[in-house]
Every structure is written in C-alpha cells, then in structure tokens.
KOLFI-88361 format. One record per residue (C-alpha): residue number from 1; x negated, y, z. Coordinates in steps of 0.001 Angstrom, whole numbers. Each point is the difference from the previous one (the first is absolute). Layout:
+-----+---------+---------+---------+
:   n :       x :       y :       z :
+-----+---------+---------+---------+
: NUM :       X :       Y :       Z :
...
+-----+---------+---------+---------+
//
This chain:
+-----+---------+---------+---------+
:   n :       x :       y :       z :
+-----+---------+---------+---------+
:   1 :  -79842 :   68607 :   30007 :
:   2 :    -477 :     564 :   -4261 :
:   3 :    1961 :   -2645 :   -1415 :
:   4 :   -2452 :   -3121 :   -1255 :
:   5 :   -1925 :     379 :   -3181 :
:   6 :     589 :   -1956 :   -2815 :
:   7 :    -379 :   -3962 :     782 :
:   8 :   -2721 :   -1322 :   -2395 :
:   9 :    2138 :   -2691 :   -2525 :
:  10 :    1992 :   -2603 :    2282 :
:  11 :    -485 :   -2222 :   -3739 :
:  12 :   -3296 :   -1221 :    -851 :
:  13 :   -2290 :    1886 :   -2333 :
:  14 :     718 :    -407 :   -3698 :
:  15 :   -2325 :   -3172 :    -848 :
:  16 :   -2795 :    1622 :   -1386 :
:  17 :     192 :    3117 :    1623 :
:  18 :   -3176 :    -957 :    2680 :
:  19 :   -2836 :    -237 :   -2600 :
:  20 :   -2728 :     478 :    2836 :
:  21 :    -240 :     -20 :    3885 :
:  22 :     445 :    4170 :     103 :
:  23 :    3520 :    -598 :   -1283 :
:  24 :     732 :   -1907 :    3275 :
:  25 :    -495 :    2861 :    2118 :
:  26 :    3504 :    1355 :     -91 :
:  27 :    1534 :   -3701 :     964 :
:  28 :   -2348 :     176 :    3194 :
:  29 :    1019 :     300 :    3868 :
:  30 :   -3018 :     716 :    1134 :
:  31 :    -357 :   -1908 :    3507 :
:  32 :   -1406 :     573 :    3381 :
:  33 :    1949 :   -2071 :    2336 :
:  34 :   -3280 :   -1273 :    2407 :
:  35 :    1079 :     749 :    3741 :
:  36 :   -2278 :    2309 :    1167 :
:  37 :    -977 :    1591 :   -3577 :
:  38 :   -1492 :    3347 :    1219 :
:  39 :    1318 :    3524 :   -1471 :
:  40 :   -3229 :      80 :   -2129 :
:  41 :     741 :   -3013 :   -2020 :
:  42 :    3666 :    1437 :    -384 :
:  43 :   -1263 :    2993 :   -1291 :
:  44 :   -2143 :   -1779 :   -2371 :
:  45 :    2858 :   -1735 :   -1062 :
:  46 :    1968 :    3050 :    -957 :
:  47 :   -2963 :    1720 :   -1786 :
:  48 :    -376 :   -3768 :   -2079 :
:  49 :    3407 :    -103 :    -638 :
:  50 :     133 :    3952 :   -1155 :
:  51 :   -2784 :    -255 :   -2072 :
:  52 :     929 :   -3617 :   -1452 :
:  53 :    3709 :     896 :    -849 :
:  54 :    1543 :   -2440 :    2170 :
:  55 :    3433 :    -760 :     447 :
:  56 :      53 :     198 :    4032 :
:  57 :   -2422 :     135 :    3055 :
:  58 :    1739 :   -3001 :    2713 :
:  59 :    -669 :     239 :    3594 :
:  60 :    1187 :    -965 :    3229 :
:  61 :    2490 :    2643 :    1691 :
:  62 :   -3275 :    1696 :    2348 :
:  63 :   -1353 :    1255 :   -3032 :
:  64 :    2989 :     953 :   -2090 :
:  65 :      -5 :    3640 :    1007 :
:  66 :   -3993 :     410 :   -1076 :
:  67 :     933 :   -1821 :   -3571 :
:  68 :    3009 :    2312 :    -483 :
:  69 :   -1895 :    2999 :     549 :
:  70 :   -3115 :    -863 :   -2213 :
:  71 :    2355 :    -870 :   -3045 :
:  72 :    2370 :    3315 :     142 :
:  73 :     287 :    1281 :   -3043 :
:  74 :    -920 :   -3310 :   -2335 :
:  75 :    1718 :   -2806 :   -1213 :
:  76 :   -1523 :   -2523 :    2067 :
:  77 :    2641 :   -1118 :    2734 :
:  78 :    -798 :   -1040 :    3661 :
:  79 :    1077 :   -3367 :     508 :
:  80 :     535 :   -1126 :    3643 :
:  81 :     374 :   -3680 :    1479 :
:  82 :    2980 :    -932 :    2479 :
:  83 :     710 :   -2985 :    1966 :
:  84 :   -3463 :   -1360 :   -1215 :
:  85 :   -1188 :   -2357 :    -516 :
:  86 :    2321 :   -2012 :    1834 :
:  87 :    3647 :     754 :    -892 :
:  88 :    1129 :    -715 :    3255 :
:  89 :    1452 :    2809 :    1490 :
:  90 :    4232 :     882 :     983 :
:  91 :    1143 :    2213 :   -2995 :
:  92 :     275 :    2566 :    2786 :
:  93 :   -3433 :      19 :     348 :
:  94 :    -798 :    -525 :   -3722 :
:  95 :    2341 :    3354 :   -1216 :
:  96 :   -1700 :    1846 :    3233 :
:  97 :   -3592 :    -587 :   -1621 :
:  98 :    1375 :    1135 :   -3896 :
:  99 :    1506 :    2749 :    1362 :
: 100 :   -3423 :    1016 :    1773 :
: 101 :   -2132 :    -373 :   -2648 :
: 102 :    2356 :    1358 :   -2698 :
: 103 :      36 :    3720 :    2523 :
: 104 :   -4032 :    -598 :     -16 :
: 105 :     246 :     123 :   -3679 :
: 106 :     338 :   -3368 :   -1396 :
: 107 :    1215 :     222 :   -3661 :
: 108 :     305 :   -3700 :    -449 :
: 109 :     227 :   -2787 :    2980 :
: 110 :   -1324 :   -3525 :    -315 :
: 111 :    2208 :   -1817 :    2445 :
: 112 :    -273 :   -3954 :     763 :
: 113 :    3182 :   -1937 :    -370 :
: 114 :    1781 :   -1153 :    2825 :
: 115 :   -1859 :   -3076 :      56 :
: 116 :    1310 :   -2161 :    2503 :
: 117 :    3714 :     537 :   -1381 :
: 118 :   -1400 :    -649 :   -3080 :
: 119 :   -1520 :   -3185 :     724 :
: 120 :    3160 :   -1015 :    2015 :
: 121 :    2026 :     736 :   -3762 :
: 122 :    2102 :    2290 :    2038 :
: 123 :     229 :    1999 :   -3028 :
: 124 :    3043 :    2155 :    1658 :
: 125 :   -2543 :    1616 :    2334 :
: 126 :   -2636 :     422 :   -2407 :
: 127 :    2403 :    1773 :   -2211 :
: 128 :    1651 :    2424 :    3094 :
: 129 :   -3400 :     586 :    1213 :
: 130 :   -1419 :    1324 :   -3420 :
: 131 :    2542 :    1952 :    -585 :
: 132 :    -205 :    1603 :    3610 :
: 133 :   -3883 :     804 :    -789 :
: 134 :     331 :     947 :   -3675 :
: 135 :    2380 :    2609 :    1643 :
: 136 :   -1969 :    1486 :    2936 :
: 137 :   -3478 :     499 :   -2377 :
: 138 :    2519 :    2342 :   -1711 :
: 139 :   -1817 :    1664 :   -2849 :
: 140 :   -2754 :   -2368 :    -371 :
: 141 :      -2 :   -3172 :   -1862 :
: 142 :      42 :   -3186 :    1525 :
: 143 :   -2188 :   -2976 :   -1026 :
: 144 :     909 :   -3480 :    1883 :
: 145 :   -3012 :   -2225 :     572 :
: 146 :    1160 :   -3125 :      48 :
: 147 :   -3076 :   -2232 :     767 :
: 148 :     438 :   -2272 :   -2635 :
: 149 :   -2711 :   -2450 :    1640 :
: 150 :    2312 :    -924 :    2452 :
: 151 :    3115 :    -458 :   -2440 :
: 152 :    1287 :   -3013 :   -1976 :
: 153 :    1381 :    1228 :   -3803 :
: 154 :    3435 :      69 :     877 :
: 155 :   -1163 :    2193 :    3560 :
: 156 :   -2215 :    2390 :   -2489 :
: 157 :    2902 :     283 :   -2426 :
: 158 :    2741 :     863 :    2281 :
: 159 :   -2093 :    2306 :    1942 :
: 160 :    -683 :    2151 :   -2838 :
: 161 :    3502 :     -27 :   -1055 :
: 162 :    1237 :     787 :    3503 :
: 163 :   -2644 :    3253 :    -411 :
: 164 :    1575 :    1162 :   -3179 :
: 165 :    3279 :    -309 :    1206 :
: 166 :    -874 :    2259 :    3040 :
: 167 :   -1199 :    2856 :   -1916 :
: 168 :   -4083 :    -597 :     158 :
: 169 :   -1915 :     992 :   -2614 :
: 170 :   -2265 :   -2638 :    -129 :
: 171 :   -1086 :   -3958 :    1112 :
: 172 :   -3157 :    -196 :    1282 :
: 173 :   -1968 :   -3192 :     -71 :
: 174 :   -1998 :     -67 :    3099 :
: 175 :   -1297 :    1624 :    2669 :
: 176 :   -3741 :   -1229 :    -855 :
: 177 :    -142 :    -867 :    3666 :
: 178 :    1589 :   -3318 :    -420 :
: 179 :   -1514 :   -3509 :   -1243 :
: 180 :     512 :    1087 :   -3409 :
: 181 :     358 :    2940 :   -2373 :
: 182 :    1583 :     602 :   -3427 :
: 183 :    -387 :   -2345 :   -2673 :
: 184 :    1186 :     204 :   -3558 :
: 185 :    3080 :   -2677 :     542 :
: 186 :    1694 :    2079 :    3229 :
: 187 :    -306 :    3327 :   -2193 :
: 188 :    2004 :   -1817 :   -3091 :
: 189 :    2823 :   -1994 :    2448 :
: 190 :     270 :    3843 :    1744 :
: 191 :     481 :    1609 :   -3534 :
: 192 :    2820 :   -2186 :   -1260 :
: 193 :    1362 :     182 :    3696 :
: 194 :     326 :    4215 :    -513 :
: 195 :      82 :     517 :   -3424 :
: 196 :   -1557 :    3151 :   -1364 :
: 197 :    1585 :    2229 :    2180 :
: 198 :   -1822 :    -486 :    3490 :
: 199 :   -3591 :    -244 :    -180 :
: 200 :   -2183 :   -2631 :    1011 :
: 201 :   -3300 :     825 :    2010 :
: 202 :   -2767 :   -2704 :    -604 :
: 203 :   -2007 :     183 :    3969 :
: 204 :   -2901 :   -1958 :    1557 :
: 205 :   -2818 :   -1548 :   -1942 :
: 206 :    -177 :    2357 :   -2769 :
: 207 :   -3970 :     679 :    -181 :
: 208 :   -1124 :     417 :   -3380 :
: 209 :    1565 :    1508 :   -3365 :
: 210 :     819 :   -3550 :   -1361 :
: 211 :    1864 :    -741 :    3407 :
: 212 :    2305 :    3144 :   -1134 :
: 213 :     209 :      -1 :   -3272 :
: 214 :    1542 :   -3985 :     591 :
: 215 :    2307 :    1365 :    2390 :
: 216 :    1218 :    2917 :   -2199 :
: 217 :     556 :   -2403 :   -2795 :
: 218 :    2286 :   -2365 :    2148 :
: 219 :    2059 :    2946 :     813 :
: 220 :   -1148 :    1960 :    2711 :
: 221 :     281 :    3928 :    -218 :
: 222 :   -2175 :     856 :    3150 :
: 223 :   -2810 :   -1362 :    1527 :
: 224 :    -975 :      89 :    3416 :
: 225 :   -4269 :    -154 :      77 :
: 226 :   -2523 :     754 :    2848 :
: 227 :   -2435 :    -487 :   -3034 :
: 228 :    1203 :    2735 :   -2163 :
: 229 :   -2880 :    1942 :    -877 :
: 230 :   -1959 :   -3081 :   -1281 :
: 231 :    3215 :    -927 :   -2235 :
: 232 :     370 :    2658 :   -1505 :
: 233 :   -3527 :    1082 :    -540 :
: 234 :    -879 :   -3379 :   -1140 :
: 235 :   -1625 :    -371 :   -3714 :
: 236 :    2754 :   -2181 :   -1295 :
: 237 :    2215 :   -2746 :     142 :
+-----+---------+---------+---------+
//
C-alpha cells in the first residue's frame, strides 16, 4: 500500500480562512454510515466527494474496497470506522478489524474508544488498547471517537489525552449514533486537551454551514457530515 496522503491540517484553520461554505470542503469527511447503504449510494458519495473536494469518504468496513477504488489517484481519503458504534469489542477484535479495513484500502481509521474501560476510569486499559490499535492500523491514521454524549468533562479530557499519548492523529467527538452529537463546548474541551499537534474532528448533528463554521471556530480541524453537499453548496453563513 502506498503511504497515506498528507493529512489535512490537524490544527484548525487560521481565522478568516473560511469565508464561504465552499471553503469548508477540504475539512469534511463525507459520511455514509447507515447500515444497509447500497453500492449506488456509496458510489454517489464518492462522486460528490471528488466533485466538491472533501477530505475523505467515511464508510463501514464492507464498503471500503469500493470507496478506495472510486477514489484512487485523488487526494480524497477512504476512511473506515472500527468497532462502530459501541466501542465494546476486545482489543484483539478491534485490531483485526483495523487491519482488515486497511488491507481493503482505508487510509484513515475512525475507531470508537474502548468505552467500557473509559467509563470505568481504567485509563491504563484504554491506553494499552489504543496503542495496539494504532499499531494495527499501520500506515493509516487513527481518529479516536470518544462518544462525548456519554462522558463527563473529566472523562472527555482524559480520553483525548490518552488518544494523543497512544499516537492517534485525531480525537473525534461522536459516532452520530448516540444520544447527542458535536457541541462547541466539547470541541473546545478536546482542543484544549490535545493542543495543536493532534486533530479534533467534530461529528454528529452538523447539518448546516453555520453549524460547521461554529465547530471550526471552536477548534475543529475536521468535520464528519452526512449533509456535506448541502453544507458546502449553501448560499452563505
């Protein structure tokens, strides 16, 4: 496998860099995670990403090979989720899944944190699990999904710090399948926890260009959106 393309910036864009909705496109992972999504829907998502210049196309593992083929030769990255959406698999299962999606062509892996361990405050177990997962993903960058709607502020900060210590490229707010999605408050908290060397991906409930801009201003350097086309084709903020 060729090495990953250069990651879009892990630090948020400079103030004033986002002047119109179209400027958000390079920050967006165009997301199709609904169970049962068809091949035609996946191919359409890839066409939209290529046309509009999104950062990546994020899908479930069964669609990764199709996405990788559709995006071959472009700068749009195939992205796959792992242990999604519950984060309850064993470390061995999570690592096997990560290796499988990377072999299928994933250039980034969005993996749910080991939620039972994080909720139990077993930080050593979380760190060891994430280190193994990052290693299993090999050349693919790992984004760790914290599912912030299930965590208190200290758990969110701890999860972000553990992800950074394990070598994750990004921390991510949400799966989009929980009780809540990204909030400006959580994005600010995660950015404060990881600094500028690790990316922050806001995901879940981002439906308008205004929503997206608020997340970027709060510190997000990547956005996970299923309403990506409507966001970047909006008339203005």
